[in-house]
C-alpha positions as semicolon CSV with decimal commas, in nm:
position;residue;x (nm);y (nm);z (nm)
1;M;0,261;-0,454;-4,365
2;N;0,102;-0,108;-4,370
3;L;-0,081;-0,060;-4,701
4;L;-0,229;0,280;-4,615
5;P;-0,098;0,568;-4,828
6;S;0,117;0,835;-4,668
7;A;-0,008;1,192;-4,654
8;E;0,202;1,276;-4,960
9;E;0,071;0,976;-5,153
10;Q;-0,289;1,056;-5,059
11;E;-0,244;1,412;-5,180
12;L;-0,105;1,280;-5,508
13;A;-0,407;1,052;-5,549
14;D;-0,654;1,330;-5,466
15;V;-0,497;1,570;-5,715
16;A;-0,483;1,300;-5,982
17;R;-0,852;1,215;-5,934
18;Q;-0,953;1,581;-5,976
19;V;-0,727;1,641;-6,277
20;I;-0,857;1,329;-6,454
21;A;-1,220;1,419;-6,384
22;D;-1,163;1,767;-6,527
23;T;-0,954;1,652;-6,824
24;Y;-1,137;1,340;-6,932
25;P;-1,500;1,299;-6,819
26;L;-1,611;0,952;-6,923
27;Q;-1,906;1,077;-7,125
28;R;-1,666;1,255;-7,360
29;G;-1,517;0,940;-7,505
30;V;-1,809;0,811;-7,709
31;N;-1,654;0,825;-8,055
32;E;-1,313;0,797;-8,212
33;A;-1,289;1,170;-8,275
34;T;-1,310;1,258;-7,905
35;A;-1,197;0,937;-7,736
36;R;-0,826;1,008;-7,703
37;L;-0,616;1,266;-7,524
38;D;-0,498;1,543;-7,751
39;P;-0,130;1,656;-7,752
40;A;-0,198;1,945;-7,514
41;E;-0,358;1,712;-7,259
42;W;-0,071;1,463;-7,291
43;K;0,179;1,744;-7,238
44;M;-0,011;1,847;-6,926
45;L;0,026;1,495;-6,782
46;A;0,399;1,508;-6,860
47;D;0,432;1,850;-6,693
48;L;0,264;1,709;-6,383
49;G;0,544;1,451;-6,366
50;W;0,315;1,153;-6,410
51;L;0,529;0,991;-6,681
52;G;0,837;0,993;-6,458
53;L;0,693;0,948;-6,112
54;G;0,930;0,657;-6,035
55;I;1,234;0,801;-6,213
56;P;1,501;0,966;-5,991
57;E;1,499;1,344;-5,979
58;A;1,856;1,355;-6,112
59;A;1,730;1,193;-6,434
60;G;1,436;1,431;-6,472
61;G;1,173;1,237;-6,278
62;V;0,993;1,286;-5,948
63;G;1,177;1,022;-5,744
64;L;0,886;0,840;-5,582
65;D;0,848;0,464;-5,537
66;L;0,637;0,193;-5,698
67;A;0,361;0,232;-5,438
68;A;0,312;0,595;-5,543
69;E;0,309;0,494;-5,910
70;A;0,046;0,228;-5,832
71;L;-0,176;0,485;-5,659
72;L;-0,152;0,710;-5,963
73;F;-0,240;0,426;-6,201
74;F;-0,534;0,337;-5,977
75;E;-0,672;0,687;-6,033
76;M;-0,599;0,666;-6,406
77;G;-0,797;0,343;-6,422
78;R;-1,081;0,483;-6,210
79;G;-1,131;0,755;-6,470
80;A;-1,061;0,521;-6,765
81;L;-0,792;0,765;-6,880
82;P;-0,683;0,667;-7,234
83;G;-0,350;0,695;-7,407
84;P;-0,010;0,520;-7,406
85;L;0,027;0,561;-7,031
86;L;0,162;0,220;-6,933
87;G;0,399;0,190;-7,227
88;S;0,545;0,536;-7,177
89;V;0,599;0,495;-6,802
90;L;0,760;0,153;-6,839
91;A;0,978;0,269;-7,127
92;A;1,098;0,555;-6,907
93;H;1,212;0,300;-6,649
94;L;1,391;0,096;-6,915
95;L;1,553;0,394;-7,084
96;H;1,669;0,533;-6,751
97;A;1,842;0,209;-6,655
98;Y;1,974;0,093;-6,992
99;G;1,912;0,354;-7,261
100;D;2,017;0,703;-7,356
101;G;1,921;1,013;-7,164
102;E;1,806;1,204;-7,470
103;M;1,519;0,968;-7,550
104;L;1,431;0,941;-7,181
105;A;1,398;1,319;-7,166
106;R;1,170;1,316;-7,470
107;V;0,944;1,056;-7,309
108;L;0,931;1,240;-6,975
109;E;0,853;1,569;-7,149
110;G;0,569;1,414;-7,347
111;E;0,739;1,460;-7,684
112;A;0,774;1,087;-7,750
113;T;0,502;0,833;-7,668
114;V;0,543;0,457;-7,640
115;G;0,298;0,189;-7,754
116;M;0,304;-0,173;-7,640
117;L;0,331;-0,500;-7,827
118;V;0,046;-0,737;-7,751
119;A;0,154;-1,063;-7,916
120;A;0,302;-1,212;-8,229
121;V;0,033;-1,299;-8,482
122;G;0,007;-1,493;-8,807
123;A;0,218;-1,781;-8,927
124;G;0,556;-1,625;-8,856
125;D;0,716;-1,413;-8,591
126;D;0,753;-1,106;-8,812
127;D;0,404;-0,964;-8,753
128;H;0,306;-0,809;-8,422
129;L;-0,004;-0,650;-8,277
130;A;0,059;-0,328;-8,089
131;T;-0,159;-0,085;-7,898
132;D;-0,132;0,295;-7,900
133;T;0,130;0,306;-8,177
134;T;-0,069;0,517;-8,425
135;E;0,119;0,835;-8,335
136;A;0,387;0,680;-8,113
137;T;0,763;0,715;-8,145
138;L;0,856;0,386;-7,976
139;V;0,705;0,048;-7,897
140;L;0,772;-0,163;-7,587
141;G;0,782;-0,542;-7,601
142;F;0,788;-0,819;-7,339
143;G;0,937;-1,166;-7,367
144;A;0,955;-1,446;-7,111
145;H;1,264;-1,291;-6,951
146;E;1,320;-0,991;-7,175
147;V;1,198;-0,633;-7,214
148;S;1,296;-0,409;-7,505
149;V;1,195;-0,077;-7,657
150;H;1,216;-0,022;-8,034
151;P;1,185;0,282;-8,261
152;L;0,889;0,281;-8,497
153;S;1,032;0,509;-8,765
154;T;1,170;0,225;-8,980
155;V;0,894;-0,036;-8,940
156;A;0,832;-0,173;-9,290
157;A;0,451;-0,150;-9,288
158;R;0,176;-0,072;-9,038
159;E;-0,186;-0,178;-9,076
160;P;-0,474;-0,051;-8,858
161;V;-0,673;-0,326;-8,687
162;P;-1,027;-0,286;-8,551
163;S;-1,016;-0,240;-8,175
164;L;-1,273;-0,340;-7,917
165;D;-1,189;-0,020;-7,732
166;P;-1,238;0,299;-7,939
167;C;-0,988;0,473;-7,708
168;T;-0,712;0,218;-7,772
169;P;-0,600;0,204;-8,136
170;I;-0,439;-0,122;-8,249
171;E;-0,199;-0,176;-8,539
172;R;-0,038;-0,477;-8,700
173;L;0,334;-0,414;-8,747
174;H;0,478;-0,605;-9,044
175;G;0,836;-0,715;-9,073
176;D;1,117;-0,736;-8,824
177;L;1,128;-0,473;-8,556
178;P;1,425;-0,231;-8,568
179;A;1,715;-0,288;-8,331
180;P;1,617;-0,194;-7,976
181;L;1,716;0,138;-7,824
182;A;1,729;-0,039;-7,489
183;R;1,700;-0,405;-7,392
184;V;1,728;-0,600;-7,071
185;V;1,720;-0,977;-7,011
186;G;1,729;-1,215;-6,716
187;G;1,668;-1,106;-6,359
188;D;1,668;-0,733;-6,437
189;A;1,401;-0,791;-6,701
190;D;1,196;-0,995;-6,454
191;S;1,210;-0,704;-6,210
192;L;1,078;-0,463;-6,473
193;I;0,804;-0,711;-6,566
194;V;0,698;-0,712;-6,200
195;T;0,670;-0,333;-6,215
196;A;0,465;-0,363;-6,533
197;L;0,229;-0,617;-6,378
198;V;0,179;-0,404;-6,067
199;L;0,098;-0,089;-6,266
200;A;-0,137;-0,277;-6,501
201;A;-0,307;-0,431;-6,196
202;A;-0,341;-0,088;-6,034
203;Y;-0,510;0,048;-6,347
204;Q;-0,752;-0,247;-6,354
205;A;-0,830;-0,217;-5,982
206;G;-0,901;0,152;-6,034
207;L;-1,124;0,075;-6,329
208;A;-1,319;-0,170;-6,112
209;D;-1,360;0,108;-5,854
210;G;-1,478;0,348;-6,123
211;C;-1,746;0,098;-6,225
212;L;-1,854;0,069;-5,861
213;A;-1,876;0,450;-5,829
214;Q;-2,091;0,469;-6,144
215;S;-2,326;0,199;-6,019
216;V;-2,365;0,344;-5,669
217;A;-2,435;0,692;-5,806
218;Y;-2,695;0,563;-6,052
219;A;-2,859;0,336;-5,795
220;G;-2,910;0,638;-5,569
221;E;-3,066;0,849;-5,845
222;R;-3,277;0,608;-6,052
223;E;-3,620;0,542;-5,906
224;Q;-3,856;0,251;-5,969
225;F;-4,190;0,199;-5,795
226;G;-4,130;0,529;-5,617
227;R;-3,802;0,419;-5,458
228;P;-3,432;0,443;-5,554
229;I;-3,328;0,116;-5,713
230;G;-3,037;0,101;-5,467
231;S;-3,288;0,014;-5,197
232;F;-3,371;-0,316;-5,368
233;Q;-3,186;-0,618;-5,235
234;A;-3,069;-0,747;-5,574
235;V;-2,901;-0,417;-5,663
236;K;-2,752;-0,375;-5,315
237;H;-2,599;-0,721;-5,326
238;R;-2,449;-0,665;-5,670
239;C;-2,291;-0,338;-5,555
240;A;-2,162;-0,505;-5,238
241;D;-1,997;-0,778;-5,446
242;M;-1,841;-0,510;-5,666
243;A;-1,698;-0,338;-5,358
244;V;-1,546;-0,664;-5,233
245;R;-1,377;-0,723;-5,569
246;V;-1,233;-0,371;-5,562
247;E;-1,091;-0,407;-5,211
248;V;-0,937;-0,747;-5,286
249;A;-0,774;-0,620;-5,605
250;R;-0,656;-0,294;-5,449
251;S;-0,510;-0,461;-5,139
252;M;-0,331;-0,726;-5,344
253;T;-0,190;-0,461;-5,578
254;L;-0,066;-0,239;-5,296
255;Q;0,094;-0,541;-5,127
256;A;0,275;-0,625;-5,452
257;A;0,385;-0,263;-5,489
258;A;0,519;-0,253;-5,133
259;A;0,721;-0,576;-5,170
260;T;1,023;-0,401;-5,321
261;G;1,279;-0,544;-5,079
262;Q;1,154;-0,903;-5,089
263;P;1,307;-1,190;-5,295
264;E;1,235;-1,167;-5,665
265;H;1,030;-1,486;-5,684
266;R;0,809;-1,357;-5,401
267;R;0,762;-1,023;-5,579
268;A;0,673;-1,207;-5,900
269;F;0,414;-1,418;-5,718
270;L;0,248;-1,111;-5,567
271;A;0,253;-0,922;-5,897
272;N;0,094;-1,210;-6,089
273;A;-0,169;-1,249;-5,819
274;A;-0,244;-0,876;-5,830
275;K;-0,279;-0,871;-6,208
276;A;-0,503;-1,179;-6,213
277;L;-0,732;-1,052;-5,936
278;A;-0,747;-0,700;-6,078
279;D;-0,831;-0,828;-6,427
280;E;-1,113;-1,034;-6,282
281;A;-1,237;-0,738;-6,076
282;A;-1,233;-0,500;-6,371
283;T;-1,403;-0,729;-6,622
284;S;-1,665;-0,847;-6,372
285;N;-1,745;-0,502;-6,232
286;A;-1,767;-0,353;-6,581
287;A;-2,023;-0,616;-6,681
288;V;-2,226;-0,578;-6,362
289;N;-2,215;-0,200;-6,403
290;I;-2,398;-0,238;-6,733
291;Q;-2,659;-0,458;-6,564
292;N;-2,710;-0,210;-6,280
293;H;-2,778;0,067;-6,531
294;G;-3,037;-0,133;-6,721
295;A;-3,118;-0,013;-7,073
296;I;-2,915;0,308;-7,050
297;G;-2,603;0,104;-6,976
298;Y;-2,611;-0,037;-7,328
299;T;-2,629;0,300;-7,505
300;W;-2,333;0,443;-7,694
301;E;-2,388;0,787;-7,542
302;Y;-2,330;0,663;-7,187
303;G;-1,975;0,590;-7,072
304;A;-2,031;0,249;-6,911
305;H;-1,943;0,061;-7,229
306;L;-1,598;0,221;-7,228
307;M;-1,524;0,050;-6,898
308;V;-1,617;-0,289;-7,046
309;S;-1,394;-0,253;-7,352
310;R;-1,104;-0,099;-7,157
311;A;-1,108;-0,381;-6,901
312;Q;-1,090;-0,641;-7,177
313;V;-0,806;-0,468;-7,361
314;M;-0,607;-0,407;-7,042
315;S;-0,641;-0,773;-6,945
316;Q;-0,426;-0,850;-7,252
317;Q;-0,151;-0,603;-7,161
318;V;0,187;-0,719;-7,025
319;R;0,058;-1,067;-6,940
320;H;-0,287;-1,214;-7,000
321;T;-0,495;-1,313;-6,698
322;S;-0,468;-1,684;-6,779
323;R;-0,088;-1,656;-6,804
324;C;-0,080;-1,492;-6,460
325;Y;-0,269;-1,787;-6,314
326;A;-0,030;-2,028;-6,486
327;E;0,267;-1,843;-6,333
328;L;0,104;-1,866;-5,990
329;L;0,055;-2,241;-6,024
330;A;0,418;-2,286;-6,130
331;A;0,562;-2,068;-5,852
332;P;0,783;-2,231;-5,586
333;V;0,615;-2,305;-5,254
334;D;0,820;-2,047;-5,061
335;A;0,695;-1,771;-5,296
336;V;0,351;-1,798;-5,138
337;G;0,496;-1,663;-4,816
């Protein structure tokens, strides 16, 4: 299997990396007033076609495949780009296949954003935690074999919840969710969940790579005892381990993205493996990145802490790391391939 990007895909990734670096330098997001993309920046992403990269051109998208979407999410993660990216892209897929074209057009044009349910909380099933719903129009939810998107306009009550990541607002939604605008169950839902896992894994793998890039750059600039700290064996070995984690996560994610024509249980196995490995890579590299930076890594003014909090929040999205491992252990033998 050839996992190398095509010339078109590489150009997409290069442009995305430059746009993200220009739009959202990591050092900007150090407080809640500046941490999130403003409407003009979100509209720019929509105009670039990033919210509909995998949607057919006839429906208003770009018409590329999951591998291209994964490369884009890798770059988003590398720059720790905030916002309801994953929810909006996945909702576009769901609305295209099972919803109405009017709402799909609003999502693709950046007029409607989509948050994501994290999990049911409290004693009953009527309360839900959701990310990126503060100014969202819709919210996307995942069940065991179900995916649905709901309007937020008639939610009975919404309560802000403190978030580990200042760039990812969290709310508690009280009461029953409104009837879904689009819903899919069974095998079709499982296929969309695979897409969700692959894109979440791509973001996490990119975030792990962003941590590596930060560490390597700092290790080449910071001097101790008259030498760059990157020349010391302990720092070199930590950076080498970070690079290995990135390559493992990226390769696994690209393999899962390229498995479109394979049996569904095989695709699910690869997607769960990608998400689990990418979560581990992101959380580990983010922690080591802080260590490589020493005292400055702990400061609020420096962007390394954003990588730590983003990795932890993203590990909860779609399917928690531990759930991915449980799915891998329960997979049929022939899914391993």
